[in-house]
N, C-alpha and C positions, 0 to 999 in steps of 0.2 A: 552712429558714425552708419554712412549707409557703401552699401560693397556693392558701386556701378560696375566691374567691370573685377571676373577675375579665368584665373588661367594657371595653366598647365605647359613642361614642353612635350612640339612633341618627338617621341623617341621615334619612330618612320621613318623620322632623314637620316636617324642618330641612327638606327641598324641599315638601315643601306647605307651610310657615308664607311659603318666600321667594315662590312663585307666587303667593298670598293675601297678602301683601302689594302688592309689584308691578302683582296687580288692583286693588289698591284706589285705589296713587298713584297709575296709569297715569289711569283717569281721573276723578280729585281733579284730577290735570293735564292733560287733557282741555282745557279753555276755551281756555288755553295758549295749547296747541300750534297747536291751530289757529289762532292768530295768530301763532308764529313758529311756522310750521315746523319750521327748524332747530336746534330742543331739542329734535329727536327722537329723535338717531342719538344727540347728546349724552350720555341719559338713558336708552335702548340701553346705549352702549356701555360708562357710567356701572355699569348690575346687572348685566351682562355681566364685566367687568372683578372688581366687585370682589365679588363677588359665591360662582365660583369661589376663590379668593384665601380668603375664607374656609369654603365650606365645607370644601377639605384644610387650611384651618389646625383644626375642629373634628376630625374625620377624622383627622389625625395622633396623639390623648389614647387607652392605652390605662392599666387602672386597677384594680389588685391589694388584695380585702381580706386581707393571712398570719397568721400568730399573732399575729406579733406587731405590725403596727404597714398604714398603708394608703399607697399606695401614686402616685402618677403618673408618666405620664412620655406622651416627644414628639419624636415623630420623625418629622418632613420634609422637602422644599430646604432650606428656609431656616434648619435644623439640627434641636437638640436638647435635651433640657426632661427632669431626674429631681425628683418628692421626695420623699422618705419622711420618712410622722409618724410617729414610734410613739404605740404609746399610752401611754404620761406622759403626750402634747403634748397629744391633744387634751380642749377638752375641753365643748364640744358638737357637736356633725349635727343638722341641720335638711334633713329634705324638703319643692321646693322645687317647683310644679307647676303652671302654670300650664291656662285650657281644651285646651289644641291636645293639652298635653302630657298633661293630663289621660284627654285620646281617643281618648290612644297608649297608654296603659301607662306615659310616662316621665316622668322628673322630674330635677331635677336634687341631686347629695347635699352637700350644702357643711359645711363639717367651721371653727369655729375655735376656735383654740387655740390656750396659752403665753402666749404673745408680743402676742399682742391683736391683733397685724398686718392680719386680718383682719375688725374691728370698727371702725365709723365713725361720726361725732355725727349726726344733723340737730338745724333747730331750732333756736328762738331769734334768729335771724338768723344763727346760724354755719355757716361751706359746712369740709367737715371730710374732712383723707385718711386713711389706713388708719391707725386708732387714736390719731387724735392728737386733738385738741377745734382752733377757733378761735376766739376769743372766745364770750361768755355764754350768759345764758340758761337755759331748759327743755329743752337740749337731751334729746334719746335718741336709745338705741342702731342701725343699722343696721349688717347684713350687711353686708361691700363685693362680688363678688363678683364671679369672676374662676379665669381659668383653671388657677391652681396652686393651689388651696386647696378644687376642690370639684369632685365625681365628676362630669361636663352630661356632662346629657339622657339617663341610661340608661336602661335599657328595668326598671321593674318596681324602682326603688328602693325602694320600703317593703320589702322582701323585702333589697337589699342592705343596707337597716340591721339589722333585724333580724339580720341572723350577727353585723356588724360591733356590738351593739352587746352580742351571745351572747358571743361573741369577750372586747369590756374591760370585763366583768361580769366575767370570767374569771380572765382575768389579777390587776382589782384586787382580786380577791380572793385570789390566789395573793400580790399583794406587798406584801400584811395582809397576811396569816400570817408572808411569807419578812422584814418585819421585828418580830411579835410575838417568830421569832424570832431576829432577831440582838438584840433586846433582855434575852429572857434565855439569852441565853449569854452574852451583858452582867453580867447580874444575877449567872450559875452561878460568874466570874470573877472574880470584887471578892468575892464571897460564905467562906469562911472557916470551918469549922465548926469547933468544941470536942469534945468525947467528949464532955464530959456537955451534951447538946442538952436544953433545956428543951419544955417540951411544945408550945408558941405556934411554935417555931421546927421542932421537926419536921411539924408542921400547912403550913406555910412551903412545909417541900419535898416534899409530898408533892402541893403543888399547884401546884410548880413542876414536878414530875413524872406529872401528867395533865398535864399543859397540853404537856408538849413528848410526850406522847406521842400528842395529839391529832393536833398538827401532821408526827412521823411520819405517823401515816396516812388523814390530807387531804396526802398528796406534800407539803409546799409541805418540806422538812428532811430529809435522806437518813436512812438507817439508818449514816453514820458520825461526818455531825454528832450524832445522838439520839443514840448512847453517849459522843458525845465530852463534851458536856455533863450527858448524863449522871453519868459518872464523874469530872466539877466537882465537882457538886453533892456523892455521898457520898463525895464520901472526909472524911472523919473526922479525918483524923491531919495535913491539913498543914497 
C-alpha cells in the first residue's frame, strides 16, 4: 500500500488562535477581575493547563492518503489510536475553513462514510447525536466534526482533497470495471453454445468478446482471466 500524501495539523494557527481568544476573553473579564482579583490566578491556571492539553492532543495526529484508503493515527502519552477508512466507505469529503484558517491556507478535511455516524441533524426542536435524529420537525443534516473522522487543520486542504478525489475516482472506475468483468464471466459460465449458432447469437458473442478485450486493455482483468472467459464463450462443443 503506497502513501500518496501525509500531513499533520498546522500548529502555528492553533497558537495564534489561542493568543487571540486569551486576549479577547481577558479583556471582557477585566471588569470582573477588578472587583474579584482572586479570579485572575484561577483564569490563568485554567488557560495554561487546558491549552497545553489541547495543543498536544491536536499535535498527536498524523494523516495519510494511500492508494486504497485514508488513515488517521494518533499517538501521545494518554495512548494511541488508528482508523483506516477504505475508499468503498467514503461517501463525501468536505473542506472546512474559518477566517483564520484561510489566512494561513489551512483547514480541515472532513469525511462522511457509509456508516452515517459522522452526520447529525439539527432544527425542528430536535437535539441530535451522531447519525441519530431525536424529535420531529424540519431537521437538517449537519456534519459532526471529530478527530476520528477528519484531517484536522492541515496545510493546503484543497490540494489534499484533489489528490484524494483523483485516486478515489480512479478506484471507483476500476471497481466498476471489475464488477462488469465478474458479470461477463458469470454470463460465460452459463452460456452453452450449440454448433448451429444463429446470427443474433453470434453478434452477442462478438459483443461479449469485444467487452472482454476492452477490460483486458484497461487492466481491469488479467490476461489469464481474459483467456479463461474467452475459452468459455467460444467452446462450441461444451
